[in-house]
C-alpha positions as CSV (number, residue, x, y, z in Angstrom):
1,X,6.8,-29.8,89.5
2,X,9.7,-31.7,87.3
3,X,9.3,-35.6,87.7
4,X,12.5,-36.0,88.4
5,X,13.1,-33.6,91.0
6,X,10.1,-33.7,93.4
7,X,11.4,-31.9,96.2
8,X,11.6,-28.1,95.5
9,X,15.6,-27.7,96.6
10,X,16.4,-30.8,94.8
11,X,18.7,-30.1,91.9
12,X,17.1,-30.6,88.6
13,X,18.5,-33.3,86.1
14,X,18.0,-32.7,82.7
15,X,16.6,-35.6,80.2
16,X,20.3,-36.4,79.3
17,X,21.9,-36.4,82.8
18,X,19.1,-38.1,84.0
19,X,19.2,-40.7,81.8
20,X,22.9,-41.0,81.1
21,X,22.9,-41.8,85.6
22,X,20.7,-43.9,85.4
23,X,21.9,-46.2,83.0
24,X,25.4,-46.4,83.8
25,X,26.3,-43.6,81.1
26,X,29.3,-41.6,81.6
27,X,28.4,-37.9,82.9
28,X,31.0,-34.8,83.5
29,X,29.6,-31.6,85.6
30,X,30.7,-28.2,84.1
31,X,30.8,-25.1,85.7
32,X,28.6,-22.2,84.0
33,X,30.7,-19.1,86.0
34,X,33.0,-18.6,83.0
35,X,30.1,-18.2,80.9
36,X,28.4,-15.9,82.6
37,X,31.0,-14.3,84.3
38,X,34.2,-14.9,82.8
39,X,34.3,-14.5,79.1
40,X,32.5,-11.5,77.0
41,X,29.6,-12.1,74.9
42,X,29.0,-13.3,72.4
43,X,31.8,-15.7,72.6
44,X,31.2,-16.5,75.8
45,X,27.8,-19.2,74.2
46,X,30.1,-19.9,72.1
47,X,32.6,-21.1,74.4
48,X,30.0,-23.2,76.0
49,X,28.4,-25.2,73.0
50,X,32.2,-25.7,72.4
51,X,32.8,-27.2,75.7
52,X,29.3,-29.6,75.8
53,X,30.8,-30.5,72.5
54,X,34.4,-31.7,73.4
55,X,32.0,-33.8,76.3
56,X,30.3,-35.6,73.7
57,X,32.8,-36.3,71.7
58,X,34.4,-37.9,74.2
59,X,31.9,-40.2,74.5
60,X,30.4,-38.4,77.8
61,X,27.2,-36.5,78.7
62,X,28.2,-32.6,80.0
63,X,25.8,-31.9,82.8
64,X,26.2,-28.3,83.2
65,X,25.3,-26.5,86.1
66,X,23.6,-23.4,87.4
67,X,20.5,-21.6,89.1
68,X,17.8,-20.6,87.5
69,X,14.6,-19.3,89.5
70,X,15.7,-20.8,92.2
71,X,16.2,-23.9,91.1
72,X,19.5,-26.2,91.4
73,X,19.9,-27.6,87.4
74,X,22.3,-30.4,87.0
75,X,22.6,-30.3,82.7
76,X,20.7,-27.2,80.9
77,X,18.7,-27.3,77.7
78,X,19.8,-24.9,74.6
79,X,17.4,-22.4,75.8
80,X,19.2,-22.3,79.4
81,X,22.9,-22.0,78.1
82,X,21.8,-18.9,76.2
83,X,20.0,-17.5,79.3
84,X,22.9,-17.5,81.2
85,X,25.5,-16.5,79.2
86,X,23.1,-13.7,78.1
87,X,21.4,-12.8,81.0
88,X,23.5,-9.7,82.8
89,X,21.3,-10.1,86.2
90,X,23.2,-13.7,86.9
91,X,24.5,-13.3,90.0
92,X,27.3,-15.5,91.0
93,X,26.8,-19.0,93.2
94,X,29.0,-19.9,95.5
95,X,28.1,-23.1,98.2
96,X,27.4,-21.1,100.5
97,X,25.2,-18.8,98.2
98,X,23.1,-21.9,97.0
99,X,20.1,-21.8,100.0
100,X,19.5,-17.6,99.3
101,X,19.7,-18.1,96.2
102,X,17.1,-21.2,96.1
103,X,14.6,-19.6,98.1
104,X,14.3,-16.3,97.2
105,X,14.0,-17.5,93.4
106,X,17.3,-16.5,92.3
107,X,19.6,-17.3,88.9
108,X,23.2,-17.3,89.2
109,X,25.9,-19.3,87.5
110,X,28.0,-21.8,89.8
111,X,32.0,-21.4,91.1
112,X,33.6,-24.2,91.5
113,X,32.3,-24.5,95.2
114,X,29.0,-24.8,93.8
115,X,29.3,-26.5,91.4
116,X,31.0,-29.7,92.8
117,X,28.4,-29.1,96.1
118,X,25.2,-29.6,93.0
119,X,27.2,-32.3,91.0
120,X,28.1,-34.5,94.1
121,X,24.3,-34.3,95.2
122,X,23.5,-35.3,91.6
123,X,25.3,-38.3,91.3
124,X,28.4,-37.1,89.5
125,X,31.6,-38.2,89.8
126,X,33.6,-36.3,87.6
127,X,34.4,-32.2,87.4
128,X,35.5,-30.0,84.5
129,X,36.9,-26.4,85.7
130,X,39.8,-24.3,85.1
131,X,41.5,-23.0,87.5
132,X,40.7,-23.4,91.3
133,X,40.5,-21.1,93.8
134,X,43.1,-21.3,97.2
135,X,44.6,-19.3,99.7
136,X,45.7,-15.3,98.8
137,X,48.6,-13.4,99.0
138,X,49.3,-12.0,102.2
139,X,47.0,-14.8,103.7
140,X,48.9,-13.6,106.8
141,X,47.2,-10.4,106.9
142,X,44.0,-10.7,105.9
143,X,43.4,-14.7,105.7
144,X,41.9,-14.3,102.9
145,X,40.9,-18.3,101.3
146,X,38.5,-19.4,98.4
147,X,35.8,-21.1,99.9
148,X,36.5,-24.0,97.2
149,X,39.4,-25.7,99.4
150,X,36.8,-26.8,102.1
151,X,34.2,-27.1,100.1
152,X,36.4,-30.2,98.3
153,X,38.0,-31.0,101.5
154,X,34.2,-32.4,102.2
155,X,32.9,-33.3,99.1
156,X,33.9,-37.1,97.1
157,X,34.9,-36.1,93.9
158,X,37.0,-36.2,90.7
159,X,38.3,-32.0,89.7
160,X,39.8,-32.1,86.9
161,X,41.8,-28.4,86.7
162,X,45.0,-26.3,86.0
163,X,46.1,-25.7,88.8
164,X,44.7,-22.9,90.5
165,X,44.8,-19.9,89.8
166,X,48.7,-18.0,89.4
167,X,47.5,-14.6,90.8
168,X,47.3,-16.5,94.4
169,X,49.5,-18.1,96.9
170,X,50.4,-21.5,94.9
171,X,53.0,-23.1,97.8
172,X,50.4,-21.8,100.5
173,X,47.3,-23.8,98.8
174,X,49.1,-26.7,98.5
175,X,49.9,-26.3,101.8
176,X,45.8,-26.2,102.5
177,X,45.2,-28.7,100.8
178,X,47.4,-31.1,102.1
179,X,46.2,-30.4,105.8
180,X,42.5,-30.3,104.1
181,X,43.6,-33.8,103.1
182,X,42.4,-33.6,99.8
183,X,44.4,-35.9,97.0
184,X,46.0,-34.0,94.3
185,X,48.2,-35.9,91.5
186,X,49.5,-34.6,88.5
187,X,48.7,-35.6,85.4
188,X,52.1,-36.2,83.3
189,X,54.0,-33.6,85.4
190,X,55.9,-33.5,88.6
191,X,54.8,-30.2,89.5
192,X,52.1,-28.6,90.0
193,X,50.6,-26.9,86.9
194,X,50.3,-22.7,87.1
195,X,46.9,-21.9,85.7
196,X,48.4,-19.4,82.7
197,X,51.1,-21.6,83.1
198,X,52.6,-24.9,82.5
199,X,54.5,-25.0,85.5
200,X,54.0,-22.8,88.6
201,X,57.6,-24.2,90.1
202,X,55.9,-26.6,93.0
203,X,56.5,-30.0,92.7
204,X,53.5,-32.9,93.4
205,X,54.0,-36.1,95.2
206,X,51.9,-37.9,93.2
207,X,51.6,-38.5,89.1
208,X,49.6,-40.4,86.4
209,X,50.0,-40.7,83.1
210,X,46.9,-42.0,81.9
211,X,42.6,-42.0,82.3
212,X,42.8,-45.6,83.5
213,X,46.0,-44.2,85.9
214,X,43.3,-41.6,87.5
215,X,40.1,-44.2,87.1
216,X,42.7,-46.4,89.7
217,X,42.9,-43.7,92.3
218,X,39.6,-43.3,92.1
219,X,38.2,-46.6,93.0
220,X,41.3,-47.2,95.3
221,X,40.3,-43.6,97.4
222,X,36.0,-45.4,97.3
223,X,37.3,-49.0,98.4
224,X,39.5,-47.7,101.0
225,X,36.4,-45.4,102.4
226,X,36.7,-42.9,105.4
227,X,36.2,-38.7,105.0
228,X,34.6,-37.8,101.2
229,X,36.7,-35.3,100.0
230,X,37.8,-34.7,96.1
231,X,40.7,-36.5,93.9
232,X,42.0,-33.2,92.2
233,X,44.1,-34.0,88.7
234,X,45.9,-31.4,87.9
235,X,46.6,-30.9,84.5
236,X,48.6,-28.6,82.9
237,X,47.9,-26.4,79.5
238,X,50.5,-27.3,76.7
239,X,53.4,-25.4,76.6
240,X,52.2,-24.4,73.5
241,X,49.5,-22.6,74.5
242,X,50.3,-21.4,78.0
243,X,51.4,-17.6,78.8
244,X,54.7,-16.1,78.3
245,X,55.7,-16.8,81.8
246,X,58.1,-14.0,81.1
247,X,55.4,-11.6,80.2
248,X,52.7,-13.5,83.1
249,X,55.5,-12.6,85.8
250,X,55.9,-9.0,84.9
251,X,52.1,-7.9,84.4
252,X,51.1,-9.5,87.7
253,X,54.1,-8.0,89.8
254,X,52.8,-4.9,88.2
255,X,49.2,-5.7,89.1
256,X,50.0,-6.8,92.4
257,X,51.5,-3.0,93.4
258,X,49.1,-1.4,91.3
259,X,46.5,-3.4,94.3
260,X,48.5,-2.1,96.9
261,X,48.4,1.6,96.3
262,X,44.7,1.7,95.0
263,X,43.8,0.0,98.8
264,X,41.9,-2.7,97.0
265,X,41.4,-5.2,99.0
266,X,39.1,-9.1,99.6
267,X,36.8,-9.8,97.4
268,X,38.1,-7.4,95.1
269,X,41.7,-8.0,94.6
270,X,40.9,-11.7,92.1
271,X,38.5,-9.6,89.3
272,X,41.2,-6.8,89.5
273,X,44.2,-8.9,88.8
274,X,42.1,-11.0,85.8
275,X,41.3,-7.9,84.7
276,X,45.0,-6.8,84.8
277,X,46.9,-9.6,83.2
278,X,44.3,-9.7,80.2
279,X,44.4,-6.0,79.4
280,X,47.6,-6.1,79.7
281,X,48.5,-9.3,77.8
282,X,46.4,-8.2,75.1
283,X,44.4,-11.0,75.7
284,X,47.1,-13.9,76.0
285,X,45.8,-14.4,79.4
286,X,42.1,-15.4,78.5
287,X,43.1,-17.3,75.6
288,X,45.5,-19.1,78.0
289,X,42.9,-19.8,80.0
290,X,40.6,-21.0,77.8
291,X,43.3,-24.0,75.8
292,X,43.9,-25.3,79.3
293,X,40.0,-25.3,80.1
294,X,39.7,-27.3,77.0
295,X,42.1,-29.6,77.7
296,X,40.8,-30.1,81.2
297,X,37.3,-30.5,79.8
298,X,38.6,-33.5,76.8
299,X,40.6,-35.0,79.9
300,X,37.7,-35.5,82.1
301,X,35.8,-36.8,79.9
302,X,37.8,-39.2,78.9
303,X,38.1,-40.0,82.7
304,X,34.7,-40.8,82.6
305,X,34.4,-42.7,80.0
306,X,36.9,-44.5,80.8
307,X,35.7,-45.2,84.8
308,X,32.5,-46.4,83.3
309,X,34.2,-48.9,81.1
310,X,35.7,-50.4,84.4
311,X,33.1,-50.5,86.4
């Protein structure tokens, strides 16, 4: 049994992450779903290493999160990273899946909800991802909503993201976040990002302009106390790197029509729409996604470093 995890269901911290947390060094959590399920092989492993490198180059320690053989890991070694990237049997694990996965000895890559939960449990305060899940279109008919939202409403962690996936109902998602008491700040923008797009067109109530301002918000939240919930730092992809908005809107509208015609619903909608966007934009949507992730990881690392320096 690893010395840093005496209980079988407690997260196992890598030696690097454990040392950083024990000495007050900055740590940034990274999800593993993008590695296992979001990118083609072998590029997924290259990107995983790149993202960890971006965290390190900014002066922080990366903590990629995953479940391997029934053990939750916060921080992966190179062999573990290769396994997540290369093993087709690795499942996708949200927060609700963690207990069954640990109990049955399964292996899986963690989504936003799974990563946020395990990172916060391990004491990591900053998490970088691409886009959050949210309220799906046609919610009134099927009430389909990502588990990310409720988990973030009760998990005290700072999440740097490029908004929510543009295939979702962005206004409804923002309303839901407000109802759940999840704070949202735009980073250098007065509008909520559109994941592949720099702007969704929806305004945000608060804007910050530097990692230091984000840290001040974090410190104010900690001082106020109250119910634990996430702080979402909405960081837009650069306009030069975004997907062409006209192409995005046309392809998404056509993909939504195809989805309805084929009777695709529930959990099948998101992967279908994302696949359609990637195929019908010639891979441009994937490149915009990666540009957003890189920017979020870099910003998250700067926030973590700044937070450490201000303590």
